[in-house]
C-alpha positions as CSV (number, residue, x, y, z in Angstrom):
1,M,-29.9,-9.0,-7.9
2,K,-27.4,-8.1,-5.2
3,P,-24.0,-7.1,-6.6
4,L,-20.9,-9.0,-5.7
5,P,-18.8,-7.5,-2.8
6,P,-15.5,-5.8,-3.7
7,R,-13.5,-8.7,-2.4
8,T,-15.2,-11.0,-4.9
9,N,-14.8,-8.5,-7.7
10,N,-11.2,-8.1,-6.8
11,L,-10.7,-11.9,-7.0
12,V,-12.4,-12.1,-10.4
13,F,-10.3,-9.2,-11.6
14,A,-7.2,-10.8,-10.3
15,V,-8.0,-14.1,-12.1
16,L,-8.7,-12.4,-15.4
17,S,-5.7,-10.2,-15.1
18,N,-3.5,-13.2,-14.4
19,L,-4.8,-15.0,-17.4
20,T,-4.3,-11.9,-19.6
21,F,-0.9,-10.9,-18.4
22,G,0.3,-14.5,-18.0
23,A,-0.8,-15.7,-21.4
24,G,0.3,-12.5,-23.1
25,G,3.7,-12.6,-21.4
26,L,4.2,-16.3,-22.2
27,L,3.3,-15.8,-25.9
28,A,5.6,-12.8,-26.2
29,L,8.5,-14.7,-24.6
30,I,7.9,-17.7,-26.9
31,A,7.7,-15.5,-30.0
32,A,11.0,-13.7,-28.9
33,G,12.7,-17.1,-28.4
34,R,11.6,-18.3,-31.8
35,R,12.9,-15.2,-33.6
36,Y,16.3,-15.6,-31.8
37,L,16.5,-19.3,-32.7
38,T,15.0,-19.0,-36.2
39,P,17.1,-16.5,-38.2
40,Q,14.7,-16.6,-41.2
41,E,12.0,-15.1,-39.1
42,G,14.2,-12.1,-38.4
43,T,15.3,-10.7,-35.1
44,A,14.6,-7.0,-35.5
45,D,11.7,-7.0,-33.1
46,S,12.8,-9.8,-30.9
47,G,14.1,-7.4,-28.2
48,M,10.7,-5.7,-28.1
49,L,8.9,-9.0,-27.8
50,L,11.2,-10.0,-25.0
51,A,10.6,-6.7,-23.2
52,F,6.8,-7.0,-23.4
53,G,7.1,-10.6,-22.3
54,L,9.0,-9.6,-19.2
55,I,6.6,-6.8,-18.4
56,F,3.5,-9.0,-18.7
57,T,5.0,-11.8,-16.7
58,G,6.2,-9.3,-14.1
59,M,2.8,-7.8,-13.8
60,N,1.4,-11.4,-13.5
61,A,3.8,-12.0,-10.6
62,I,2.8,-8.8,-8.8
63,I,-1.0,-9.5,-9.2
64,T,-0.5,-13.1,-8.0
65,F,1.4,-11.9,-4.9
66,V,-1.3,-9.4,-4.0
67,T,-4.1,-11.9,-4.6
68,L,-2.5,-14.6,-2.4
69,R,-1.8,-12.0,0.4
70,N,-5.5,-10.8,0.4
71,A,-6.8,-14.4,0.3
72,R,-4.6,-15.3,3.3
73,R,-5.8,-12.2,5.2
74,A,-9.5,-13.2,4.5
75,G,-8.8,-16.7,5.8
76,E,-7.3,-15.3,9.0
77,I,-10.3,-13.0,9.6
78,A,-12.7,-15.9,9.1
79,T,-10.7,-18.1,11.6
80,Q,-10.6,-15.3,14.3
81,R,-14.3,-14.5,13.7
82,A,-15.2,-18.0,14.7
83,V,-13.1,-17.8,17.9
84,Y,-14.3,-14.2,18.9
85,P,-17.7,-13.8,17.4
86,D,-18.6,-10.8,19.6
87,A,-15.2,-9.1,19.5
88,P,-14.6,-7.9,15.9
89,W,-11.4,-6.0,17.0
90,M,-9.9,-9.5,17.6
91,W,-10.5,-10.6,14.0
92,R,-7.4,-8.9,12.6
93,R,-4.0,-10.0,13.8
94,E,-2.6,-6.5,14.1
95,W,-5.6,-5.3,16.0
96,Q,-5.6,-8.3,18.3
97,R,-2.0,-7.5,19.4
98,G,-2.7,-3.9,20.0
99,R,0.6,-3.0,18.2
100,L,0.0,-1.5,14.8
101,E,2.5,-0.9,12.0
102,D,2.9,2.3,10.2
103,R,1.1,2.1,6.9
104,S,2.5,5.2,5.2
105,G,5.0,3.1,3.2
106,T,2.7,0.2,2.4
107,G,3.2,0.7,-1.4
108,L,7.0,0.9,-1.2
109,V,7.5,-2.7,-2.0
110,V,5.2,-2.6,-5.0
111,L,6.9,0.6,-6.2
112,W,10.3,-1.1,-6.1
113,A,8.8,-4.1,-7.9
114,F,7.5,-2.0,-10.8
115,A,10.8,-0.1,-11.0
116,V,12.9,-3.3,-11.2
117,V,10.6,-4.9,-13.8
118,L,10.6,-1.8,-16.0
119,I,14.4,-1.4,-15.8
120,A,14.9,-5.1,-16.4
121,T,12.8,-4.9,-19.6
122,S,14.8,-1.9,-20.7
123,I,17.9,-4.1,-21.4
124,P,16.5,-5.8,-24.6
125,L,14.8,-2.5,-25.6
126,L,18.0,-0.6,-25.5
127,A,19.6,-3.3,-27.7
128,S,16.9,-3.5,-30.3
129,V,15.8,0.2,-30.7
130,P,19.0,1.5,-32.4
131,R,18.8,-1.3,-34.9
132,Q,15.2,-0.6,-35.7
133,V,15.9,3.1,-36.0
134,A,18.8,2.3,-38.5
135,E,16.3,0.3,-40.5
136,G,14.0,3.3,-40.7
137,T,11.5,2.5,-37.9
138,T,11.8,5.8,-36.0
139,A,8.6,5.1,-34.1
140,A,10.7,2.6,-32.1
141,L,12.1,5.6,-30.2
142,L,8.8,5.7,-28.3
143,L,9.9,2.5,-26.6
144,F,12.3,4.5,-24.5
145,I,9.3,5.4,-22.4
146,F,9.8,2.1,-20.5
147,P,13.4,2.8,-19.3
148,L,12.6,6.4,-18.5
149,A,9.5,5.4,-16.5
150,G,11.6,2.7,-14.7
151,L,14.3,5.3,-13.8
152,G,11.6,7.7,-12.6
153,L,10.1,5.0,-10.4
154,L,13.5,4.0,-9.2
155,V,14.4,7.6,-8.1
156,L,11.1,7.9,-6.3
157,A,11.6,4.5,-4.6
158,I,15.1,5.5,-3.5
159,V,13.9,8.8,-2.0
160,L,11.1,7.2,-0.1
161,S,13.4,4.4,1.1
162,L,16.0,6.9,2.4
163,R,13.2,8.7,4.3
164,R,12.1,5.4,5.7
165,K,15.7,4.6,6.6
166,R,16.0,7.9,8.5
167,F,12.9,7.4,10.6
168,G,12.5,3.7,10.5
169,R,9.1,2.1,10.7
170,S,7.1,3.4,13.6
171,Q,4.6,1.3,15.7
172,L,1.5,2.4,17.6
173,V,1.0,0.7,20.9
174,L,-2.6,1.0,22.1
175,T,-3.1,1.4,25.8
176,T,-6.8,1.1,25.3
177,N,-7.7,-1.6,22.7
178,P,-10.0,-1.1,20.9
179,L,-10.5,2.6,20.7
180,P,-13.8,3.1,22.7
181,I,-16.5,5.0,20.8
182,G,-18.0,7.4,23.4
183,G,-14.8,7.2,25.5
184,R,-11.2,8.2,25.5
185,F,-8.3,6.3,24.1
186,S,-4.5,6.6,24.7
187,G,-1.4,5.1,23.2
188,Q,2.1,5.8,22.2
189,V,4.0,5.9,18.9
190,E,7.3,4.2,19.1
191,T,9.9,5.4,16.7
192,S,13.5,4.5,16.0
193,V,15.0,8.0,16.0
194,A,16.6,9.9,18.9
195,R,14.4,12.1,21.1
196,D,16.3,15.1,20.1
197,T,15.0,14.7,16.5
198,F,11.7,16.1,17.7
199,A,13.2,19.0,19.8
200,G,11.3,22.2,18.8
201,A,9.2,20.3,16.2
202,K,5.5,20.9,15.7
203,I,4.0,17.6,16.4
204,H,0.3,16.8,15.6
205,A,-1.9,13.8,16.0
206,T,-5.1,13.5,14.0
207,L,-7.8,10.9,14.5
208,L,-10.2,10.5,11.5
209,C,-13.3,8.5,10.9
210,V,-13.5,8.0,7.1
211,S,-16.3,6.6,5.0
212,R,-15.0,4.8,1.9
213,V,-17.5,4.0,-0.9
214,T,-16.7,1.9,-3.9
215,G,-18.8,2.5,-7.1
216,R,-20.9,-0.3,-8.4
217,G,-22.8,-1.3,-11.6
218,N,-23.2,1.1,-14.4
219,Q,-22.5,4.1,-12.1
220,R,-19.1,2.9,-11.1
221,Q,-17.0,6.0,-10.1
222,G,-14.0,4.4,-8.5
223,T,-13.4,4.7,-4.8
224,R,-14.3,7.8,-2.9
225,E,-13.5,8.7,0.7
226,R,-15.3,11.2,2.9
227,I,-14.3,12.3,6.4
228,L,-17.1,11.9,8.9
229,W,-15.3,13.2,11.9
230,Q,-11.8,14.3,12.9
231,D,-9.9,15.7,15.8
232,T,-6.4,17.2,15.8
233,S,-4.3,17.8,18.9
234,R,-0.9,19.3,19.2
235,I,1.8,17.4,21.1
236,A,4.5,19.3,23.0
237,P,8.0,18.2,22.2
238,S,8.6,18.0,26.0
239,A,6.0,15.2,26.1
240,V,8.2,13.0,23.9
241,T,10.0,10.4,25.9
242,V,12.7,7.8,25.3
243,G,11.7,4.3,24.7
244,P,13.5,1.0,24.0
245,H,14.3,1.8,20.4
246,G,14.0,5.6,20.2
247,A,11.6,8.5,20.8
248,V,8.1,7.7,22.0
249,I,5.3,10.1,21.1
250,P,2.2,10.0,23.4
251,V,-1.2,10.2,21.7
252,A,-4.7,10.5,23.2
253,C,-8.1,11.6,22.1
254,A,-11.8,11.5,23.2
255,I,-14.2,9.9,20.7
256,P,-17.8,11.2,20.7
257,P,-20.6,8.7,21.1
258,G,-22.7,7.6,18.1
259,M,-19.8,7.3,15.7
260,P,-19.8,4.2,13.4
261,P,-17.4,1.4,14.2
262,S,-14.5,0.2,12.1
263,S,-15.3,-2.2,9.2
264,V,-13.4,-5.4,9.4
265,E,-14.1,-6.9,6.0
266,D,-14.3,-5.3,2.6
267,D,-17.6,-4.2,1.2
268,F,-19.0,-1.5,-1.1
269,S,-19.2,0.9,1.9
270,I,-16.8,0.6,4.8
271,I,-15.7,2.7,7.8
272,I,-12.0,3.3,8.4
273,W,-10.5,4.9,11.5
274,R,-7.1,6.4,10.9
275,L,-4.5,8.0,13.2
276,L,-2.1,10.3,11.6
277,V,1.0,11.5,13.4
278,D,3.3,14.1,11.8
279,A,6.0,16.5,12.8
280,K,7.7,19.4,11.0
281,I,11.4,18.6,11.1
282,P,14.2,20.3,9.1
283,G,15.3,18.1,6.1
284,A,12.4,15.7,6.0
285,D,9.1,15.8,7.8
286,Y,8.1,12.8,10.0
287,S,4.8,11.1,9.1
288,A,3.1,7.9,10.2
289,V,-0.3,6.5,9.4
290,F,-2.1,3.8,11.4
291,E,-5.4,2.1,10.8
292,V,-6.9,1.6,14.2
293,P,-9.9,-0.4,15.5
294,A,-12.7,1.7,17.0
295,F,-15.8,0.0,18.5
296,E,-18.5,0.5,21.0
297,C,-17.4,-1.2,24.2
298,K,-19.2,-1.6,27.5
299,G,-17.9,0.6,30.2
300,A,-16.3,3.0,27.7
């Protein structure tokens, strides 16, 4: 029997997770409300119940958002596939435009969401823990792990956000779209910082072909990535020009023939082509990551 593809497994996991977190969160919130409204049931652990309820419902909201986003993306791919059956680089909206967003901060929104949820749940915890400790339940001190974890995530989110604020969100504009396997591609990375930022910097551009394999069945080992091919080139600071929004970094690379093309849809084994652009800069290094389309094209 052929196993379900990862996108189907992810959907099943999302549904089960929604049921678990949603039901658990709702029950915890109901129980907390009953303890607040019914004095005879006691309110010693109502704060803890409220905290867990907020955590579970927050997790449910995050999983629902990711599930809906992935479902929308799958629908867009199916629509474009029907229009361009022989041009898979046209199936994704970002590939179709030839203007790709930096993916190095993709998880920043989720990081902020987790930080906010944990900190929000800390309010009832901070109110209930001292009372429980006074009643002899010293184990309640372990609940401080939630506000501490929330503060840790908040600090990390702030640091990454400040870094993003300094450099902005870069875009890769492909001169050759898609990247021709067996040919040469060129493009430019548009940043939102001044050209002088890269003066004297060591700038590198690395193109990688990565094989990502997801474990299956009883031998599930998570997700593993293996680099099949890579090429790194150094970019002279003098090559950086001024664009409409800031510094523009030129990139170019020759791709050898016979390399596997990019995978458009998720599966157990997929091929991902990535372009990494980084620069050593005093204070905070610049780094941008782009997932690029690479396919065999006639005339490449």
